[in-house]
Every structure is written in structure tokens, then in C-alpha cells.
BALOBA-1460 file (C-alpha; in Angstrom, 3 decimals):
// residues 365
<rec num="1" residu="m" x="-10.794" y="6.981" z="-20.248"/>
<rec num="2" residu="k" x="-14.249" y="6.319" z="-21.684"/>
<rec num="3" residu="r" x="-17.094" y="5.833" z="-19.267"/>
<rec num="4" residu="r" x="-18.709" y="2.458" z="-18.882"/>
<rec num="5" residu="k" x="-22.225" y="1.367" z="-18.020"/>
<rec num="6" residu="m" x="-22.383" y="-0.809" z="-14.959"/>
<rec num="7" residu="n" x="-24.730" y="-2.523" z="-12.606"/>
<rec num="8" residu="h" x="-24.110" y="-0.417" z="-9.503"/>
<rec num="9" residu="d" x="-25.086" y="-3.032" z="-6.927"/>
<rec num="10" residu="r" x="-22.872" y="-5.682" z="-8.487"/>
<rec num="11" residu="e" x="-19.928" y="-3.284" z="-8.786"/>
<rec num="12" residu="a" x="-20.396" y="-2.099" z="-5.205"/>
<rec num="13" residu="r" x="-20.072" y="-5.653" z="-3.933"/>
<rec num="14" residu="r" x="-16.943" y="-6.209" z="-6.006"/>
<rec num="15" residu="d" x="-15.419" y="-2.861" z="-5.090"/>
<rec num="16" residu="n" x="-15.639" y="-3.562" z="-1.351"/>
<rec num="17" residu="r" x="-12.408" y="-5.468" z="-1.637"/>
<rec num="18" residu="r" x="-9.061" y="-3.968" z="-2.377"/>
<rec num="19" residu="k" x="-8.039" y="-3.933" z="-6.022"/>
<rec num="20" residu="s" x="-4.422" y="-4.380" z="-7.062"/>
<rec num="21" residu="t" x="-2.256" y="-2.331" z="-9.287"/>
<rec num="22" residu="s" x="-2.681" y="-4.682" z="-12.209"/>
<rec num="23" residu="i" x="-5.349" y="-3.642" z="-14.687"/>
<rec num="24" residu="v" x="-7.294" y="-5.294" z="-17.419"/>
<rec num="25" residu="v" x="-8.665" y="-3.826" z="-20.606"/>
<rec num="26" residu="e" x="-11.869" y="-5.420" z="-21.768"/>
<rec num="27" residu="v" x="-14.374" y="-4.735" z="-24.504"/>
<rec num="28" residu="d" x="-17.948" y="-4.071" z="-23.428"/>
<rec num="29" residu="a" x="-20.379" y="-6.185" z="-25.403"/>
<rec num="30" residu="e" x="-22.874" y="-3.327" z="-25.745"/>
<rec num="31" residu="e" x="-20.742" y="-0.297" z="-26.449"/>
<rec num="32" residu="s" x="-17.334" y="-1.740" z="-27.434"/>
<rec num="33" residu="v" x="-15.514" y="0.681" z="-25.166"/>
<rec num="34" residu="h" x="-12.409" y="0.142" z="-23.097"/>
<rec num="35" residu="v" x="-12.924" y="-0.802" z="-19.476"/>
<rec num="36" residu="i" x="-10.171" y="-0.591" z="-16.910"/>
<rec num="37" residu="e" x="-10.356" y="-2.699" z="-13.777"/>
<rec num="38" residu="m" x="-7.789" y="-3.352" z="-11.090"/>
<rec num="39" residu="e" x="-7.086" y="-6.313" z="-8.896"/>
<rec num="40" residu="g" x="-4.420" y="-7.811" z="-6.647"/>
<rec num="41" residu="k" x="-4.120" y="-7.194" z="-2.893"/>
<rec num="42" residu="s" x="-7.683" y="-8.351" z="-2.157"/>
<rec num="43" residu="p" x="-8.423" y="-8.876" z="-5.850"/>
<rec num="44" residu="a" x="-11.723" y="-9.037" z="-7.628"/>
<rec num="45" residu="k" x="-12.826" y="-12.157" z="-9.447"/>
<rec num="46" residu="l" x="-10.345" y="-13.243" z="-12.091"/>
<rec num="47" residu="l" x="-11.365" y="-13.886" z="-15.675"/>
<rec num="48" residu="s" x="-11.143" y="-17.591" z="-16.375"/>
<rec num="49" residu="s" x="-9.833" y="-17.047" z="-19.885"/>
<rec num="50" residu="v" x="-6.644" y="-15.211" z="-18.999"/>
<rec num="51" residu="d" x="-3.256" y="-16.327" z="-17.801"/>
<rec num="52" residu="p" x="-2.518" y="-14.678" z="-14.415"/>
<rec num="53" residu="v" x="1.248" y="-14.822" z="-14.896"/>
<rec num="54" residu="l" x="1.494" y="-11.532" z="-16.822"/>
<rec num="55" residu="p" x="-0.334" y="-8.225" z="-16.233"/>
<rec num="56" residu="r" x="-3.450" y="-8.450" z="-18.329"/>
<rec num="57" residu="i" x="-2.914" y="-4.941" z="-19.663"/>
<rec num="58" residu="l" x="-0.033" y="-6.391" z="-21.697"/>
<rec num="59" residu="r" x="-2.189" y="-9.113" z="-23.238"/>
<rec num="60" residu="t" x="-4.871" y="-6.901" z="-24.769"/>
<rec num="61" residu="t" x="-5.495" y="-7.447" z="-28.457"/>
<rec num="62" residu="e" x="-6.404" y="-3.789" z="-28.905"/>
<rec num="63" residu="k" x="-2.921" y="-2.754" z="-29.971"/>
<rec num="64" residu="d" x="-3.942" y="0.787" z="-30.872"/>
<rec num="65" residu="k" x="-5.222" y="1.334" z="-27.318"/>
<rec num="66" residu="k" x="-2.392" y="-0.430" z="-25.498"/>
<rec num="67" residu="p" x="0.099" y="2.499" z="-25.345"/>
<rec num="68" residu="h" x="-2.488" y="4.826" z="-23.787"/>
<rec num="69" residu="d" x="-3.693" y="2.268" z="-21.253"/>
<rec num="70" residu="v" x="-0.177" y="1.255" z="-20.234"/>
<rec num="71" residu="w" x="0.830" y="4.905" z="-19.882"/>
<rec num="72" residu="s" x="-2.235" y="5.752" z="-17.771"/>
<rec num="73" residu="h" x="-1.682" y="2.734" z="-15.520"/>
<rec num="74" residu="t" x="2.036" y="3.418" z="-15.105"/>
<rec num="75" residu="r" x="1.444" y="7.095" z="-14.419"/>
<rec num="76" residu="m" x="-0.986" y="6.387" z="-11.585"/>
<rec num="77" residu="i" x="1.336" y="3.832" z="-9.990"/>
<rec num="78" residu="v" x="4.300" y="6.206" z="-10.151"/>
<rec num="79" residu="l" x="2.394" y="9.217" z="-8.811"/>
<rec num="80" residu="f" x="0.720" y="7.482" z="-5.876"/>
<rec num="81" residu="a" x="3.812" y="5.470" z="-4.918"/>
<rec num="82" residu="c" x="6.133" y="8.489" z="-5.082"/>
<rec num="83" residu="a" x="3.717" y="10.673" z="-3.121"/>
<rec num="84" residu="a" x="3.420" y="8.112" z="-0.329"/>
<rec num="85" residu="e" x="7.186" y="7.592" z="-0.223"/>
<rec num="86" residu="a" x="7.748" y="11.347" z="-0.014"/>
<rec num="87" residu="i" x="5.280" y="11.750" z="2.851"/>
<rec num="88" residu="t" x="6.612" y="8.854" z="4.918"/>
<rec num="89" residu="t" x="10.247" y="9.793" z="4.300"/>
<rec num="90" residu="c" x="10.246" y="13.588" z="4.469"/>
<rec num="91" residu="f" x="7.216" y="14.639" z="6.507"/>
<rec num="92" residu="t" x="6.881" y="12.022" z="9.229"/>
<rec num="93" residu="p" x="8.310" y="13.200" z="12.573"/>
<rec num="94" residu="e" x="10.129" y="10.763" z="14.811"/>
<rec num="95" residu="w" x="8.228" y="10.338" z="18.053"/>
<rec num="96" residu="v" x="9.326" y="7.587" z="20.417"/>
<rec num="97" residu="h" x="7.712" y="6.542" z="23.677"/>
<rec num="98" residu="e" x="10.828" y="6.291" z="25.803"/>
<rec num="99" residu="p" x="9.629" y="3.884" z="28.548"/>
<rec num="100" residu="t" x="8.583" y="1.199" z="26.059"/>
<rec num="101" residu="g" x="10.674" y="2.175" z="23.034"/>
<rec num="102" residu="i" x="7.610" y="2.209" z="20.749"/>
<rec num="103" residu="n" x="8.031" y="4.334" z="17.630"/>
<rec num="104" residu="v" x="4.809" y="6.310" z="17.934"/>
<rec num="105" residu="s" x="5.020" y="8.129" z="14.601"/>
<rec num="106" residu="a" x="5.580" y="4.985" z="12.522"/>
<rec num="107" residu="t" x="2.862" y="3.175" z="14.470"/>
<rec num="108" residu="l" x="0.418" y="5.995" z="13.771"/>
<rec num="109" residu="l" x="1.014" y="5.532" z="10.045"/>
<rec num="110" residu="n" x="-0.331" y="1.989" z="10.401"/>
<rec num="111" residu="v" x="-3.420" y="3.377" z="12.133"/>
<rec num="112" residu="l" x="-3.959" y="6.388" z="9.877"/>
<rec num="113" residu="g" x="-3.577" y="4.196" z="6.783"/>
<rec num="114" residu="p" x="-6.578" y="1.947" z="7.582"/>
<rec num="115" residu="f" x="-8.587" y="5.066" z="8.469"/>
<rec num="116" residu="m" x="-7.912" y="6.426" z="4.983"/>
<rec num="117" residu="e" x="-8.634" y="2.950" z="3.599"/>
<rec num="118" residu="g" x="-12.111" y="3.166" z="5.125"/>
<rec num="119" residu="v" x="-12.588" y="6.665" z="3.728"/>
<rec num="120" residu="a" x="-11.548" y="5.656" z="0.214"/>
<rec num="121" residu="q" x="-13.474" y="2.379" z="0.337"/>
<rec num="122" residu="h" x="-16.711" y="4.192" z="1.142"/>
<rec num="123" residu="l" x="-16.171" y="6.785" z="-1.591"/>
<rec num="124" residu="q" x="-15.277" y="4.075" z="-4.088"/>
<rec num="125" residu="e" x="-18.409" y="2.128" z="-3.190"/>
<rec num="126" residu="t" x="-20.834" y="5.055" z="-3.337"/>
<rec num="127" residu="t" x="-19.608" y="7.226" z="-6.197"/>
<rec num="128" residu="a" x="-21.121" y="6.795" z="-9.644"/>
<rec num="129" residu="h" x="-18.170" y="8.413" z="-11.422"/>
<rec num="130" residu="p" x="-15.828" y="5.833" z="-13.034"/>
<rec num="131" residu="e" x="-12.798" y="8.142" z="-12.879"/>
<rec num="132" residu="w" x="-13.239" y="8.714" z="-9.155"/>
<rec num="133" residu="k" x="-13.642" y="4.975" z="-8.639"/>
<rec num="134" residu="r" x="-10.402" y="4.514" z="-10.531"/>
<rec num="135" residu="a" x="-8.632" y="7.091" z="-8.360"/>
<rec num="136" residu="c" x="-9.850" y="5.272" z="-5.246"/>
<rec num="137" residu="y" x="-8.564" y="1.969" z="-6.654"/>
<rec num="138" residu="y" x="-5.065" y="3.350" z="-7.065"/>
<rec num="139" residu="f" x="-5.119" y="5.256" z="-3.785"/>
<rec num="140" residu="r" x="-5.959" y="2.092" z="-1.865"/>
<rec num="141" residu="s" x="-3.728" y="-0.354" z="-3.708"/>
<rec num="142" residu="v" x="-0.709" y="1.885" z="-4.365"/>
<rec num="143" residu="f" x="-0.633" y="4.850" z="-1.977"/>
<rec num="144" residu="l" x="-1.755" y="2.972" z="1.134"/>
<rec num="145" residu="g" x="0.358" y="-0.019" z="0.161"/>
<rec num="146" residu="v" x="3.408" y="2.241" z="0.454"/>
<rec num="147" residu="f" x="2.086" y="4.355" z="3.333"/>
<rec num="148" residu="t" x="1.531" y="1.396" z="5.682"/>
<rec num="149" residu="s" x="3.899" y="-1.469" z="6.412"/>
<rec num="150" residu="y" x="3.195" y="-4.936" z="7.768"/>
<rec num="151" residu="c" x="6.866" y="-5.895" z="7.828"/>
<rec num="152" residu="y" x="7.750" y="-2.771" z="9.824"/>
<rec num="153" residu="m" x="5.215" y="-3.804" z="12.453"/>
<rec num="154" residu="v" x="6.926" y="-7.202" z="12.746"/>
<rec num="155" residu="d" x="10.412" y="-5.677" z="12.656"/>
<rec num="156" residu="h" x="9.560" y="-3.157" z="15.363"/>
<rec num="157" residu="a" x="7.984" y="-5.874" z="17.506"/>
<rec num="158" residu="g" x="11.322" y="-7.686" z="17.323"/>
<rec num="159" residu="d" x="13.028" y="-4.568" z="18.659"/>
<rec num="160" residu="l" x="10.513" y="-4.284" z="21.494"/>
<rec num="161" residu="v" x="10.972" y="-7.918" z="22.541"/>
<rec num="162" residu="g" x="14.556" y="-7.053" z="23.407"/>
<rec num="163" residu="k" x="13.232" y="-4.785" z="26.161"/>
<rec num="164" residu="n" x="10.278" y="-6.847" z="27.295"/>
<rec num="165" residu="p" x="9.204" y="-10.236" z="25.894"/>
<rec num="166" residu="f" x="5.519" y="-9.326" z="26.205"/>
<rec num="167" residu="i" x="5.551" y="-5.912" z="24.535"/>
<rec num="168" residu="g" x="6.367" y="-7.259" z="21.067"/>
<rec num="169" residu="p" x="3.397" y="-9.653" z="20.750"/>
<rec num="170" residu="l" x="1.062" y="-7.107" z="22.350"/>
<rec num="171" residu="y" x="2.282" y="-4.494" z="19.881"/>
<rec num="172" residu="i" x="1.379" y="-6.706" z="16.907"/>
<rec num="173" residu="i" x="-2.055" y="-7.668" z="18.214"/>
<rec num="174" residu="s" x="-2.963" y="-4.135" z="19.293"/>
<rec num="175" residu="s" x="-1.716" y="-2.597" z="16.025"/>
<rec num="176" residu="l" x="-3.975" y="-4.821" z="13.934"/>
<rec num="177" residu="c" x="-6.952" y="-4.405" z="16.258"/>
<rec num="178" residu="y" x="-6.637" y="-0.616" z="16.419"/>
<rec num="179" residu="a" x="-6.316" y="-0.589" z="12.635"/>
<rec num="180" residu="c" x="-9.657" y="-2.403" z="12.324"/>
<rec num="181" residu="v" x="-11.278" y="0.237" z="14.518"/>
<rec num="182" residu="a" x="-9.647" y="2.985" z="12.448"/>
<rec num="183" residu="f" x="-11.016" y="1.465" z="9.234"/>
<rec num="184" residu="r" x="-14.557" y="1.542" z="10.622"/>
<rec num="185" residu="m" x="-14.073" y="5.123" z="11.801"/>
<rec num="186" residu="g" x="-12.908" y="6.072" z="8.309"/>
<rec num="187" residu="q" x="-16.048" y="4.622" z="6.752"/>
<rec num="188" residu="t" x="-18.257" y="6.473" z="9.236"/>
<rec num="189" residu="f" x="-16.375" y="9.735" z="8.775"/>
<rec num="190" residu="m" x="-16.700" y="9.624" z="4.990"/>
<rec num="191" residu="r" x="-20.383" y="8.750" z="5.148"/>
<rec num="192" residu="l" x="-21.069" y="11.801" z="7.342"/>
<rec num="193" residu="f" x="-18.728" y="13.990" z="5.297"/>
<rec num="194" residu="l" x="-20.464" y="13.167" z="2.014"/>
<rec num="195" residu="a" x="-23.915" y="13.597" z="3.512"/>
<rec num="196" residu="n" x="-23.372" y="16.853" z="5.387"/>
<rec num="197" residu="i" x="-20.303" y="18.702" z="4.133"/>
<rec num="198" residu="f" x="-18.926" y="18.079" z="0.646"/>
<rec num="199" residu="q" x="-19.085" y="15.587" z="-2.215"/>
<rec num="200" residu="p" x="-15.731" y="15.772" z="-4.028"/>
<rec num="201" residu="d" x="-16.752" y="13.366" z="-6.786"/>
<rec num="202" residu="k" x="-19.603" y="15.694" z="-7.784"/>
<rec num="203" residu="r" x="-17.883" y="19.043" z="-7.271"/>
<rec num="204" residu="l" x="-14.295" y="18.422" z="-8.393"/>
<rec num="205" residu="p" x="-12.856" y="16.941" z="-11.598"/>
<rec num="206" residu="s" x="-10.982" y="13.674" z="-11.107"/>
<rec num="207" residu="s" x="-8.005" y="15.142" z="-12.977"/>
<rec num="208" residu="i" x="-7.222" y="17.215" z="-9.887"/>
<rec num="209" residu="v" x="-5.818" y="14.056" z="-8.277"/>
<rec num="210" residu="g" x="-3.173" y="13.477" z="-10.938"/>
<rec num="211" residu="w" x="-2.149" y="17.113" z="-11.276"/>
<rec num="212" residu="g" x="-2.058" y="17.612" z="-7.506"/>
<rec num="213" residu="l" x="0.183" y="14.586" z="-6.996"/>
<rec num="214" residu="t" x="2.469" y="15.677" z="-9.827"/>
<rec num="215" residu="a" x="2.929" y="19.163" z="-8.372"/>
<rec num="216" residu="f" x="3.541" y="17.799" z="-4.866"/>
<rec num="217" residu="i" x="6.170" y="15.285" z="-6.025"/>
<rec num="218" residu="l" x="8.020" y="17.856" z="-8.138"/>
<rec num="219" residu="v" x="8.208" y="20.324" z="-5.237"/>
<rec num="220" residu="v" x="9.483" y="17.637" z="-2.858"/>
<rec num="221" residu="l" x="12.125" y="16.465" z="-5.338"/>
<rec num="222" residu="v" x="13.356" y="20.011" z="-5.959"/>
<rec num="223" residu="v" x="13.704" y="20.661" z="-2.220"/>
<rec num="224" residu="a" x="15.427" y="17.299" z="-1.650"/>
<rec num="225" residu="i" x="17.893" y="17.820" z="-4.502"/>
<rec num="226" residu="a" x="18.584" y="21.555" z="-4.291"/>
<rec num="227" residu="g" x="17.629" y="22.371" z="-0.709"/>
<rec num="228" residu="p" x="19.743" y="22.220" z="2.446"/>
<rec num="229" residu="p" x="20.710" y="18.807" z="3.885"/>
<rec num="230" residu="g" x="18.364" y="17.287" z="6.424"/>
<rec num="231" residu="f" x="15.126" y="17.302" z="4.443"/>
<rec num="232" residu="v" x="15.144" y="13.517" z="4.010"/>
<rec num="233" residu="r" x="17.234" y="12.394" z="7.008"/>
<rec num="234" residu="d" x="19.569" y="13.624" z="9.719"/>
<rec num="235" residu="p" x="22.600" y="15.152" z="7.934"/>
<rec num="236" residu="n" x="24.854" y="13.648" z="10.614"/>
<rec num="237" residu="d" x="23.690" y="10.144" z="9.650"/>
<rec num="238" residu="a" x="25.949" y="9.519" z="6.665"/>
<rec num="239" residu="q" x="24.751" y="6.950" z="4.120"/>
<rec num="240" residu="f" x="26.706" y="5.390" z="1.281"/>
<rec num="241" residu="l" x="25.967" y="3.549" z="-1.941"/>
<rec num="242" residu="g" x="29.221" y="1.642" z="-2.198"/>
<rec num="243" residu="p" x="31.948" y="4.291" z="-1.907"/>
<rec num="244" residu="i" x="29.573" y="7.095" z="-2.949"/>
<rec num="245" residu="a" x="28.120" y="9.377" z="-0.283"/>
<rec num="246" residu="v" x="24.368" y="9.641" z="-0.819"/>
<rec num="247" residu="n" x="22.629" y="13.006" z="-0.551"/>
<rec num="248" residu="d" x="18.970" y="13.640" z="0.227"/>
<rec num="249" residu="g" x="17.847" y="13.751" z="-3.389"/>
<rec num="250" residu="l" x="19.436" y="10.448" z="-4.381"/>
<rec num="251" residu="e" x="18.130" y="8.694" z="-1.279"/>
<rec num="252" residu="l" x="14.583" y="9.892" z="-1.935"/>
<rec num="253" residu="i" x="14.705" y="8.873" z="-5.600"/>
<rec num="254" residu="l" x="16.061" y="5.452" z="-4.632"/>
<rec num="255" residu="g" x="13.209" y="4.977" z="-2.165"/>
<rec num="256" residu="m" x="10.635" y="6.023" z="-4.756"/>
<rec num="257" residu="a" x="12.057" y="3.592" z="-7.311"/>
<rec num="258" residu="m" x="11.926" y="0.718" z="-4.825"/>
<rec num="259" residu="s" x="8.352" y="1.549" z="-3.819"/>
<rec num="260" residu="i" x="7.237" y="1.597" z="-7.454"/>
<rec num="261" residu="t" x="8.935" y="-1.741" z="-8.136"/>
<rec num="262" residu="a" x="7.457" y="-3.381" z="-5.039"/>
<rec num="263" residu="t" x="3.972" y="-2.110" z="-5.853"/>
<rec num="264" residu="w" x="4.191" y="-3.589" z="-9.332"/>
<rec num="265" residu="l" x="5.521" y="-6.889" z="-7.958"/>
<rec num="266" residu="a" x="2.692" y="-7.083" z="-5.403"/>
<rec num="267" residu="s" x="0.133" y="-7.363" z="-8.205"/>
<rec num="268" residu="f" x="1.767" y="-10.654" z="-9.245"/>
<rec num="269" residu="v" x="2.281" y="-12.043" z="-5.743"/>
<rec num="270" residu="s" x="-1.309" y="-11.363" z="-4.666"/>
<rec num="271" residu="v" x="-3.148" y="-12.544" z="-7.773"/>
<rec num="272" residu="g" x="-6.136" y="-14.797" z="-7.087"/>
<rec num="273" residu="n" x="-9.868" y="-14.891" z="-6.377"/>
<rec num="274" residu="y" x="-10.524" y="-14.743" z="-2.632"/>
<rec num="275" residu="d" x="-13.919" y="-13.070" z="-2.485"/>
<rec num="276" residu="g" x="-15.690" y="-14.283" z="0.638"/>
<rec num="277" residu="s" x="-12.710" y="-16.258" z="1.915"/>
<rec num="278" residu="i" x="-9.351" y="-15.690" z="3.577"/>
<rec num="279" residu="d" x="-7.334" y="-13.213" z="1.544"/>
<rec num="280" residu="w" x="-4.386" y="-15.436" z="0.686"/>
<rec num="281" residu="g" x="-3.105" y="-12.937" z="-1.876"/>
<rec num="282" residu="t" x="-2.458" y="-10.188" z="0.648"/>
<rec num="283" residu="w" x="-1.112" y="-12.751" z="3.104"/>
<rec num="284" residu="r" x="1.453" y="-13.869" z="0.506"/>
<rec num="285" residu="c" x="2.551" y="-10.246" z="0.118"/>
<rec num="286" residu="n" x="2.918" y="-9.897" z="3.885"/>
<rec num="287" residu="l" x="4.802" y="-13.185" z="4.171"/>
<rec num="288" residu="a" x="7.150" y="-12.310" z="1.312"/>
<rec num="289" residu="s" x="7.890" y="-8.881" z="2.780"/>
<rec num="290" residu="v" x="8.828" y="-10.314" z="6.189"/>
<rec num="291" residu="i" x="10.996" y="-13.068" z="4.686"/>
<rec num="292" residu="l" x="12.853" y="-10.512" z="2.566"/>
<rec num="293" residu="t" x="13.312" y="-8.280" z="5.615"/>
<rec num="294" residu="v" x="14.889" y="-11.147" z="7.563"/>
<rec num="295" residu="l" x="17.177" y="-11.977" z="4.634"/>
<rec num="296" residu="a" x="18.184" y="-8.332" z="4.201"/>
<rec num="297" residu="y" x="19.203" y="-8.067" z="7.841"/>
<rec num="298" residu="g" x="21.108" y="-11.328" z="7.497"/>
<rec num="299" residu="v" x="23.312" y="-9.742" z="4.852"/>
<rec num="300" residu="h" x="24.918" y="-7.655" z="7.610"/>
<rec num="301" residu="y" x="26.358" y="-10.807" z="9.184"/>
<rec num="302" residu="i" x="27.802" y="-12.029" z="5.894"/>
<rec num="303" residu="l" x="28.954" y="-8.646" z="4.584"/>
<rec num="304" residu="p" x="29.532" y="-6.262" z="7.512"/>
<rec num="305" residu="g" x="30.555" y="-3.539" z="5.084"/>
<rec num="306" residu="v" x="26.959" y="-2.979" z="3.952"/>
<rec num="307" residu="a" x="25.811" y="-1.858" z="7.404"/>
<rec num="308" residu="h" x="25.604" y="1.744" z="6.174"/>
<rec num="309" residu="n" x="24.658" y="0.959" z="2.588"/>
<rec num="310" residu="v" x="21.569" y="2.996" z="1.804"/>
<rec num="311" residu="a" x="20.406" y="0.447" z="-0.772"/>
<rec num="312" residu="v" x="19.973" y="-2.211" z="1.929"/>
<rec num="313" residu="k" x="18.174" y="0.177" z="4.264"/>
<rec num="314" residu="k" x="15.869" y="1.385" z="1.511"/>
<rec num="315" residu="f" x="15.216" y="-2.190" z="0.468"/>
<rec num="316" residu="v" x="13.907" y="-2.924" z="3.959"/>
<rec num="317" residu="s" x="11.962" y="0.290" z="4.527"/>
<rec num="318" residu="s" x="10.706" y="1.089" z="1.019"/>
<rec num="319" residu="f" x="10.671" y="-2.132" z="-1.007"/>
<rec num="320" residu="c" x="9.591" y="-4.582" z="1.706"/>
<rec num="321" residu="g" x="7.197" y="-2.062" z="3.235"/>
<rec num="322" residu="s" x="5.528" y="-1.381" z="-0.117"/>
<rec num="323" residu="l" x="5.348" y="-5.072" z="-0.982"/>
<rec num="324" residu="s" x="3.363" y="-5.770" z="2.186"/>
<rec num="325" residu="g" x="-0.348" y="-5.051" z="2.443"/>
<rec num="326" residu="f" x="-1.119" y="-3.890" z="5.962"/>
<rec num="327" residu="s" x="-4.152" y="-1.751" z="5.123"/>
<rec num="328" residu="a" x="-5.299" y="-4.341" z="2.555"/>
<rec num="329" residu="t" x="-5.313" y="-6.954" z="5.316"/>
<rec num="330" residu="i" x="-7.513" y="-4.733" z="7.448"/>
<rec num="331" residu="a" x="-9.849" y="-3.952" z="4.538"/>
<rec num="332" residu="a" x="-10.273" y="-7.631" z="3.670"/>
<rec num="333" residu="t" x="-10.998" y="-8.468" z="7.307"/>
<rec num="334" residu="m" x="-13.581" y="-5.736" z="7.779"/>
<rec num="335" residu="v" x="-15.326" y="-6.438" z="4.467"/>
<rec num="336" residu="l" x="-15.683" y="-10.084" z="5.460"/>
<rec num="337" residu="a" x="-17.227" y="-8.920" z="8.732"/>
<rec num="338" residu="d" x="-19.617" y="-6.650" z="6.823"/>
<rec num="339" residu="q" x="-20.655" y="-9.635" z="4.714"/>
<rec num="340" residu="g" x="-21.645" y="-11.507" z="7.875"/>
<rec num="341" residu="k" x="-18.678" y="-13.877" z="7.663"/>
<rec num="342" residu="r" x="-17.221" y="-13.084" z="11.053"/>
<rec num="343" residu="p" x="-15.480" y="-16.457" z="11.578"/>
<rec num="344" residu="v" x="-13.700" y="-16.044" z="8.239"/>
<rec num="345" residu="a" x="-12.841" y="-12.447" z="9.121"/>
<rec num="346" residu="m" x="-11.344" y="-13.561" z="12.423"/>
<rec num="347" residu="a" x="-9.437" y="-16.326" z="10.649"/>
<rec num="348" residu="n" x="-8.038" y="-13.807" z="8.154"/>
<rec num="349" residu="l" x="-6.906" y="-11.486" z="10.930"/>
<rec num="350" residu="g" x="-5.611" y="-14.379" z="13.029"/>
<rec num="351" residu="l" x="-3.573" y="-15.756" z="10.138"/>
<rec num="352" residu="n" x="-1.717" y="-12.461" z="9.780"/>
<rec num="353" residu="i" x="-1.224" y="-12.181" z="13.547"/>
<rec num="354" residu="v" x="0.246" y="-15.689" z="13.788"/>
<rec num="355" residu="t" x="2.498" y="-15.035" z="10.785"/>
<rec num="356" residu="a" x="3.810" y="-11.862" z="12.381"/>
<rec num="357" residu="l" x="4.432" y="-13.544" z="15.734"/>
<rec num="358" residu="a" x="6.289" y="-16.411" z="14.050"/>
<rec num="359" residu="f" x="8.897" y="-14.033" z="12.618"/>
<rec num="360" residu="v" x="9.464" y="-11.882" z="15.699"/>
<rec num="361" residu="p" x="12.324" y="-14.095" z="17.030"/>
<rec num="362" residu="y" x="14.196" y="-13.683" z="13.730"/>
<rec num="363" residu="l" x="13.981" y="-9.890" z="13.941"/>
<rec num="364" residu="r" x="14.855" y="-9.543" z="17.595"/>
<rec num="365" residu="a" x="17.235" y="-6.655" z="18.177"/>
């Protein structure tokens, strides 16, 4: 991708917010080069001359450049989504706090995700390298969109309410508050890391991101397909796709496909200009993910035979989880606070808390 000239202060203000997985190809008035920008879950300002219904990458008039831009965009979505799905599915241990029933490992993902959001946000804001900015865009909007899950937080709170009516609401409020703290810690960590230890954007080529993700995904897929059972899930927990028994490899590929699809869909659901205001785009993603989770669980009452259908389970865990924007919600809230708009930041966080609490009764175990 060709480099672009930019006003760093203006871009830094725009880059504070989370960009989506939808990209636009523009022509610079000075150099006539291609510029790739992303927006969606906490999008940047929309161009007034474009129709937001379709991804703007597909509306470019530069037909000779379109195949390359579409391929580059698709490749980054696939790599980051598949890597996040592989990590959460194959490498996340199952730790449960027995007295309360809280799934500690899954909860930590929703804390670690905002920490990494803060790390990537600071690097994206400070680096002068367009390719590293681009990598940060995709890491935040795709990888962390899959890695964290707003709808899981609500779903798990419903499970906890069955044990104690107060634990569920407290779980939601504390998860979002701890995530805000983690985001700030991530920013601080990256600032100290860049100043005192290492500057990856100046010492490493940006291509290392793509090649590293590719190698990681290929190794995981080979182990899942050809390795012994149990790499993806407990081998004693049989899963079926209709009458077909599903092995580890097929289950992982199905989860990756659903995460990719949900990530792409999120760029449509979250489209809008919300700079300096409540992030309604990310909220719509969160709302849609919870509604779909409730509907997916309702299928069990209508069709009891799908209780062990892996497609339904993956729809809830991978598709709905990737459609939601947990870390994007935290990023939007903290950026508003950084801009001195604390009442708006509190309103943004409160909106997502109230939405989560409203759906807890429908997901009660």
C-alpha cells in the first residue's frame, strides 16, 4: 500500500476511536495515491458523498486497483479473525470460581481485551508509519472484536442470577468497570514500553504481522485436523452437525467462518458518525448480538433436537460474540473521557450497562 501524507494531529484525533472493518479507497488531491481508511465500531467521520449501505471499497471507481484493495482488506479480516478464534477456542483454559460459579478464564478475556485495546490505541495514535497504523486498525476492530464478547458477559450474568440474584448485575457492572481500568493500564504500559524498551514500528517491518498470523493459523489448523482429539474441546463432549459427528478441525473451521462473517456484518451494523457523542454504532452491535443470543437459545425449546448441534453453539459463541463490540465500547468510553466529555462517557457506559441488565432475565439459566 502506498504511503500517504497526513496531518498528524488531525489523524491522531480521528484515530483515537475504534475503526471498523470496512475500508474506503480515496484519491489524494496532491499525490493521487490510494488511501485506505477503516471505520465502523466507533467509526471515524463518514464521507457525505457516499452511500453507507455498501462497503465503500466496493464503490471505488479505480477498477484497476479494486482487486488488490479488496484482497488486502479481506486478508486482514480473515487473518485477525481466525487468529482470535483459534486463541479463544484452543488456548483458553477453563477456570471457574466454584463458590460463585464465575467463569474466570472467559471473564479475563474481557479484561485482557481492553488492556490490549489501550496498547494498540496508543501505538496507533503515536506511530508515523501508515502500515503500522493499518495493522492497529485491524487488530482493534477485528481481533479484539472476536477476542472479547459483550453477549457472553450478559449470557454468563444470566447463569449467575440462577445462583444469586445480585451476582449477575454486579458481574456486568464490575466487568465493564474493570475493563475501563484495564484500557487505561494498557495505554500507560505501551507509553512506557515505547519510551524505555522497544519501538516495534521503527525496528520491525509491518509485514511481520501478516506472516506471523498466517503461520500461527496454519499450525493450529494442522494440529486441529490431524492431531489427537481434545485440542479444540473435550473429546467426551460429542457435537453433531445434523447426523454428522464433528471433529476438532471442522468445529474450529466453523467457528472461524462465523467470526469472519460476524466481523464483516458488524461494519454495516455500526456505520455512523459518533465522534464526541454516544457510540450508537457499537451499541447496535451489542444489542444485536444479545438479541440473536436469546433467539438462538429459544430454538432449543422449539427444536429440542438441536441441543447438541455445533452450529447453534458456534453461532452463539463465535458469531454473536464477534458481532458484539465489548472492547470497542470501552475504547469509546475512555476516549470520550480523555476528550473531557465525562458526562457523555458515563452515558455511553451506562447505556451498555442498562442494555445488558435488561436482557439478563431472558438468559437466566
